[in-house]
ZARO-168020 format. One record per residue (C-alpha): residue number from 0; residue in three letters; x, y, z. Coordinates in steps of 0.5 Angstrom, whole numbers. Example, Ala and Ser with C-alpha at 12.3 -4.5 7.8 and 13.67 -1.06 7.14 Angstrom:
<pts>
+-----+---------+-------+-------+-------+
| num | residuo |     x |     y |     z |
+-----+---------+-------+-------+-------+
|   0 |     Ala |    25 |    -9 |    16 |
|   1 |     Ser |    27 |    -2 |    14 |
+-----+---------+-------+-------+-------+
</pts>
This chain:
<pts>
+-----+---------+-------+-------+-------+
| num | residuo |     x |     y |     z |
+-----+---------+-------+-------+-------+
|   0 |     Met |   -36 |    36 |    11 |
|   1 |     Ser |   -29 |    39 |     8 |
|   2 |     Ile |   -23 |    36 |    11 |
|   3 |     Arg |   -19 |    42 |     9 |
|   4 |     Gly |   -17 |    46 |    15 |
|   5 |     Gln |   -16 |    53 |    16 |
|   6 |     Glu |    -9 |    53 |    14 |
|   7 |     Gln |    -6 |    54 |     7 |
|   8 |     Val |    -3 |    48 |     4 |
|   9 |     Glu |     4 |    47 |     5 |
|  10 |     Lys |     6 |    41 |     2 |
|  11 |     Lys |     7 |    40 |    -5 |
|  12 |     Tyr |     9 |    34 |    -9 |
|  13 |     Asp |    16 |    34 |   -14 |
|  14 |     Pro |    13 |    34 |   -21 |
|  15 |     Leu |    20 |    30 |   -23 |
|  16 |     Asp |    18 |    25 |   -18 |
|  17 |     Thr |    18 |    19 |   -23 |
|  18 |     Thr |    15 |    14 |   -17 |
|  19 |     Met |     9 |    17 |   -17 |
|  20 |     Lys |     3 |    17 |   -22 |
|  21 |     Phe |     0 |    24 |   -22 |
|  22 |     Val |    -7 |    26 |   -25 |
|  23 |     Asn |   -11 |    32 |   -27 |
|  24 |     Arg |   -17 |    32 |   -23 |
|  25 |     Lys |   -20 |    34 |   -16 |
|  26 |     Asp |   -17 |    31 |    -9 |
|  27 |     Asp |   -22 |    25 |    -8 |
|  28 |     Leu |   -21 |    26 |    -1 |
|  29 |     Asp |   -24 |    33 |    -1 |
|  30 |     Pro |   -28 |    34 |    -7 |
|  31 |     Met |   -32 |    40 |    -4 |
|  32 |     Cys |   -25 |    44 |    -4 |
|  33 |     Glu |   -24 |    49 |   -10 |
|  34 |     Asp |   -19 |    46 |   -15 |
|  35 |     Asp |   -12 |    48 |   -15 |
|  36 |     Asp |    -9 |    47 |   -21 |
|  37 |     Asp |    -2 |    49 |   -18 |
|  38 |     Cys |    -3 |    43 |   -13 |
|  39 |     Leu |    -1 |    36 |   -16 |
|  40 |     Lys |    -5 |    30 |   -15 |
|  41 |     Ala |    -2 |    23 |   -14 |
|  42 |     Glu |    -6 |    17 |   -15 |
|  43 |     Met |    -7 |    12 |    -9 |
|  44 |     Ser |    -7 |     5 |   -10 |
|  45 |     Cys |   -14 |     5 |   -10 |
|  46 |     Gly |   -14 |     9 |   -16 |
|  47 |     His |   -17 |    16 |   -12 |
|  48 |     Ala |   -13 |    22 |   -13 |
|  49 |     Val |   -10 |    26 |    -7 |
|  50 |     Thr |    -6 |    32 |    -5 |
|  51 |     Pro |     0 |    31 |     1 |
|  52 |     Asp |    -4 |    36 |     6 |
|  53 |     Ile |   -11 |    33 |     5 |
|  54 |     Leu |    -8 |    26 |     6 |
|  55 |     Thr |    -4 |    28 |    12 |
|  56 |     Gln |   -10 |    31 |    15 |
|  57 |     Trp |   -14 |    25 |    14 |
|  58 |     Cys |   -10 |    20 |    17 |
|  59 |     Arg |    -8 |    24 |    23 |
|  60 |     Arg |   -15 |    25 |    24 |
|  61 |     Gln |   -16 |    17 |    24 |
|  62 |     Leu |   -10 |    16 |    29 |
|  63 |     Asp |   -14 |    21 |    33 |
|  64 |     Glu |   -20 |    17 |    33 |
|  65 |     Gly |   -16 |    11 |    35 |
|  66 |     Asn |   -16 |     8 |    28 |
|  67 |     Tyr |    -9 |     6 |    26 |
|  68 |     Lys |   -11 |     2 |    19 |
|  69 |     Phe |   -12 |     7 |    14 |
|  70 |     Arg |   -18 |     6 |     9 |
|  71 |     Cys |   -20 |    11 |     3 |
|  72 |     Pro |   -26 |    15 |     5 |
|  73 |     Ala |   -27 |    17 |    -2 |
|  74 |     Leu |   -34 |    17 |    -4 |
|  75 |     Val |   -36 |    12 |   -10 |
|  76 |     Glu |   -43 |    10 |   -12 |
|  77 |     Gly |   -47 |    16 |    -8 |
|  78 |     Asn |   -45 |    16 |    -1 |
|  79 |     Lys |   -42 |     9 |    -1 |
|  80 |     Met |   -34 |    10 |     1 |
|  81 |     Cys |   -28 |     6 |    -2 |
|  82 |     Lys |   -25 |     3 |     4 |
|  83 |     Glu |   -19 |     0 |     0 |
|  84 |     Leu |   -14 |    -1 |     5 |
|  85 |     Trp |    -8 |     3 |     5 |
|  86 |     Ser |    -1 |     1 |     8 |
|  87 |     Tyr |     3 |     6 |    12 |
|  88 |     Gln |     9 |     5 |     7 |
|  89 |     Glu |     4 |     8 |     2 |
|  90 |     Val |     1 |    13 |     6 |
|  91 |     Arg |     8 |    16 |     9 |
|  92 |     Arg |    10 |    17 |     2 |
|  93 |     Leu |     4 |    20 |    -1 |
|  94 |     Ala |     3 |    24 |     5 |
|  95 |     Asp |    10 |    27 |     5 |
|  96 |     Leu |    11 |    26 |    12 |
|  97 |     Ser |    16 |    30 |    16 |
|  98 |     Val |    21 |    26 |    21 |
|  99 |     Glu |    17 |    29 |    26 |
| 100 |     Glu |    10 |    27 |    23 |
| 101 |     Met |    13 |    20 |    22 |
| 102 |     Gln |    15 |    19 |    29 |
| 103 |     His |     8 |    21 |    31 |
| 104 |     Phe |     5 |    16 |    26 |
| 105 |     Glu |     9 |    10 |    28 |
| 106 |     Glu |     9 |    11 |    36 |
| 107 |     Thr |     1 |    12 |    35 |
| 108 |     Ile |     0 |     6 |    31 |
| 109 |     Ala |     5 |     2 |    35 |
| 110 |     Leu |     1 |     4 |    41 |
| 111 |     Leu |    -6 |     3 |    38 |
| 112 |     Ala |    -4 |    -4 |    35 |
| 113 |     Ala |    -2 |    -6 |    42 |
| 114 |     Ala |    -9 |    -4 |    45 |
| 115 |     Asp |   -12 |    -9 |    39 |
| 116 |     Tyr |    -9 |   -15 |    42 |
| 117 |     Cys |    -8 |   -14 |    49 |
| 118 |     Glu |   -10 |   -10 |    55 |
| 119 |     Met |    -5 |    -6 |    58 |
| 120 |     Gln |    -4 |    -1 |    63 |
| 121 |     Leu |     1 |     2 |    68 |
| 122 |     Cys |     2 |    -1 |    75 |
| 123 |     Pro |     0 |     5 |    79 |
| 124 |     Gln |     6 |     3 |    84 |
| 125 |     Cys |    12 |     1 |    80 |
| 126 |     Lys |    10 |     4 |    73 |
| 127 |     Thr |    11 |    -2 |    69 |
| 128 |     Ser |     6 |    -4 |    64 |
| 129 |     Val |     2 |   -10 |    66 |
| 130 |     Glu |    -3 |   -14 |    62 |
| 131 |     Arg |   -10 |   -16 |    64 |
| 132 |     Lys |   -11 |   -23 |    61 |
| 133 |     Asp |   -18 |   -24 |    65 |
| 134 |     Leu |   -22 |   -19 |    62 |
| 135 |     Ser |   -28 |   -20 |    67 |
| 136 |     Asn |   -23 |   -19 |    73 |
| 137 |     Leu |   -21 |   -12 |    75 |
| 138 |     Cys |   -17 |   -15 |    81 |
| 139 |     Val |   -10 |   -15 |    77 |
| 140 |     Gln |    -3 |   -17 |    80 |
| 141 |     Cys |     3 |   -14 |    79 |
| 142 |     Phe |     9 |   -19 |    79 |
| 143 |     Val |    15 |   -14 |    78 |
| 144 |     Cys |    12 |   -11 |    85 |
| 145 |     Lys |    12 |   -18 |    88 |
| 146 |     Ala |    19 |   -20 |    85 |
| 147 |     Asp |    22 |   -13 |    88 |
| 148 |     Gln |    18 |   -13 |    95 |
| 149 |     Lys |    17 |   -20 |    96 |
| 150 |     Lys |    10 |   -19 |    97 |
| 151 |     Thr |     4 |   -19 |    93 |
| 152 |     Tyr |     1 |   -13 |    90 |
| 153 |     Gln |    -6 |   -12 |    87 |
| 154 |     Phe |    -9 |    -6 |    84 |
| 155 |     Cys |   -16 |    -5 |    81 |
| 156 |     Trp |   -16 |    -4 |    73 |
| 157 |     Gln |   -22 |     1 |    74 |
| 158 |     Cys |   -20 |     6 |    79 |
| 159 |     Gln |   -12 |     5 |    79 |
| 160 |     Arg |   -11 |     4 |    86 |
| 161 |     Glu |    -9 |    -2 |    91 |
| 162 |     Trp |   -14 |    -7 |    91 |
| 163 |     Lys |   -19 |    -7 |    97 |
| 164 |     Gly |   -24 |   -12 |    98 |
| 165 |     Pro |   -25 |   -19 |    96 |
| 166 |     Gly |   -24 |   -21 |    89 |
| 167 |     Pro |   -24 |   -23 |    83 |
| 168 |     Arg |   -30 |   -18 |    81 |
| 169 |     Ser |   -32 |   -15 |    75 |
| 170 |     Asp |   -36 |    -9 |    77 |
| 171 |     Arg |   -31 |    -5 |    82 |
| 172 |     Cys |   -27 |    -6 |    88 |
| 173 |     Gly |   -28 |    -4 |    95 |
| 174 |     Asn |   -25 |     3 |    94 |
| 175 |     Asp |   -31 |     8 |    96 |
| 176 |     Asp |   -31 |    12 |    89 |
| 177 |     Cys |   -29 |     6 |    84 |
| 178 |     Met |   -33 |     6 |    78 |
| 179 |     Asn |   -34 |     4 |    71 |
| 180 |     Arg |   -33 |    11 |    68 |
| 181 |     Asp |   -34 |     8 |    61 |
| 182 |     Leu |   -41 |     6 |    63 |
| 183 |     Gln |   -42 |    12 |    67 |
| 184 |     Leu |   -41 |    16 |    60 |
| 185 |     Leu |   -46 |    11 |    57 |
| 186 |     Gln |   -51 |    13 |    62 |
| 187 |     Thr |   -50 |    20 |    62 |
| 188 |     Cys |   -48 |    22 |    55 |
| 189 |     Lys |   -52 |    27 |    51 |
| 190 |     Ile |   -58 |    25 |    46 |
| 191 |     Ile |   -57 |    27 |    39 |
| 192 |     Ser |   -61 |    26 |    32 |
| 193 |     Leu |   -59 |    23 |    26 |
| 194 |     Pro |   -61 |    27 |    20 |
| 195 |     Ala |   -59 |    22 |    15 |
| 196 |     Val |   -63 |    17 |    18 |
| 197 |     Lys |   -71 |    17 |    18 |
| 198 |     Gly |   -74 |    17 |    24 |
| 199 |     Val |   -68 |    17 |    29 |
| 200 |     Thr |   -69 |    24 |    33 |
| 201 |     Ala |   -67 |    22 |    40 |
| 202 |     Cys |   -61 |    17 |    40 |
| 203 |     Pro |   -55 |    17 |    46 |
| 204 |     Ser |   -49 |    20 |    43 |
| 205 |     Val |   -44 |    15 |    45 |
| 206 |     Arg |   -45 |     7 |    44 |
| 207 |     Ala |   -40 |     1 |    46 |
| 208 |     Cys |   -39 |    -3 |    41 |
| 209 |     Pro |   -43 |    -9 |    42 |
| 210 |     Thr |   -37 |   -14 |    40 |
| 211 |     Cys |   -31 |   -11 |    43 |
| 212 |     Gly |   -34 |    -5 |    48 |
| 213 |     Met |   -30 |     0 |    45 |
| 214 |     Lys |   -33 |     7 |    46 |
| 215 |     Val |   -35 |    10 |    39 |
| 216 |     Glu |   -39 |    17 |    37 |
| 217 |     His |   -43 |    18 |    31 |
| 218 |     Ser |   -41 |    23 |    26 |
| 219 |     Arg |   -49 |    25 |    25 |
| 220 |     Gln |   -47 |    24 |    18 |
| 221 |     Tyr |   -49 |    19 |    13 |
| 222 |     Cys |   -52 |    12 |    15 |
| 223 |     Lys |   -53 |     9 |    22 |
| 224 |     Asn |   -48 |     4 |    21 |
| 225 |     Ile |   -41 |     5 |    25 |
| 226 |     Asp |   -35 |     1 |    23 |
| 227 |     Cys |   -31 |     0 |    30 |
| 228 |     Pro |   -24 |     2 |    29 |
| 229 |     Arg |   -22 |    -3 |    34 |
| 230 |     Cys |   -25 |   -10 |    32 |
| 231 |     His |   -27 |    -7 |    25 |
| 232 |     Val |   -34 |   -10 |    26 |
| 233 |     Glu |   -40 |    -6 |    23 |
| 234 |     Phe |   -46 |    -5 |    27 |
| 235 |     Cys |   -52 |    -1 |    28 |
| 236 |     Phe |   -51 |     5 |    32 |
| 237 |     Val |   -59 |     5 |    33 |
| 238 |     Cys |   -61 |    -2 |    35 |
| 239 |     Leu |   -54 |    -4 |    37 |
| 240 |     Lys |   -54 |   -10 |    33 |
| 241 |     Val |   -48 |   -12 |    28 |
| 242 |     Lys |   -50 |   -10 |    21 |
| 243 |     Ser |   -52 |   -17 |    18 |
| 244 |     Glu |   -57 |   -18 |    24 |
| 245 |     Cys |   -60 |   -11 |    23 |
| 246 |     Ser |   -66 |   -12 |    18 |
| 247 |     Ser |   -68 |    -5 |    16 |
| 248 |     Ser |   -65 |     0 |    11 |
| 249 |     Pro |   -58 |     4 |    13 |
| 250 |     Tyr |   -62 |    10 |    13 |
| 251 |     Asn |   -69 |     8 |    16 |
| 252 |     Ile |   -70 |     7 |    24 |
| 253 |     Cys |   -70 |     0 |    26 |
| 254 |     Pro |   -76 |    -4 |    27 |
| 255 |     Gly |   -75 |    -4 |    35 |
| 256 |     Gly |   -73 |     3 |    35 |
| 257 |     Val |   -67 |     6 |    38 |
| 258 |     Ala |   -64 |     1 |    43 |
| 259 |     Ala |   -64 |     4 |    51 |
| 260 |     Arg |   -58 |     6 |    54 |
| 261 |     Gln |   -53 |     1 |    55 |
| 262 |     Thr |   -52 |    -2 |    62 |
| 263 |     Ser |   -46 |    -6 |    61 |
| 264 |     Val |   -40 |    -5 |    57 |
| 265 |     Pro |   -39 |   -12 |    53 |
| 266 |     Val |   -32 |   -16 |    54 |
| 267 |     Trp |   -29 |   -17 |    47 |
| 268 |     Lys |   -28 |   -25 |    47 |
| 269 |     Arg |   -22 |   -25 |    42 |
| 270 |     Lys |   -22 |   -32 |    38 |
+-----+---------+-------+-------+-------+
</pts>
């Protein structure tokens, strides 16, 4: 699928900029688009050519999908991606980000990075950020509320209301409609096929990463393996094993077939 959107390319490199290496070839991030001789291409640190508009679109899409570490998507050796890591500083310069774009990128990167290393939510009562240290316990105490009100205030991490019933619990609190919406999505999501993977015609469209529990969807392009944007562990979308444990070809159905819908969300055990 082409990365290029409906709008025309507006960003242009300055041909007098000596800090960039300009190259005379197609944009490697969007090889399906028609070549534009008037649009300068610059070379990234990995050696692939980009235009500022396409680079911006690609990196913005990565942020929208929850991935703040930018890796080159250019194809090498057939369907294999380059995946060379780009620094934000390099992206900012070669994407020619505007002030508004830089603000959006940097705020989003900060939020996503924080989510990588801790579980944070706003207390429903005082709106202070609260960290959940025990990922198996939904009953969380807000120490700001306790300090202000001189009494204990506990809320449910799942339904975001004052805690009801005994605790600790990992499934739900005592509020009537408290439910794990991630688990509900895993149980009710639509069924899809993976056209590039032989034999996979009926697979849940949403999976929870077997390592960290993050919800991911398959693009229905390329092979069956997914690189989780949060923990960066590559796993098979079909059998839900990490890539090193899936014994079949990336383009063939697994020996055990398609794994059933998940009935629990894995908890990330950070080392």
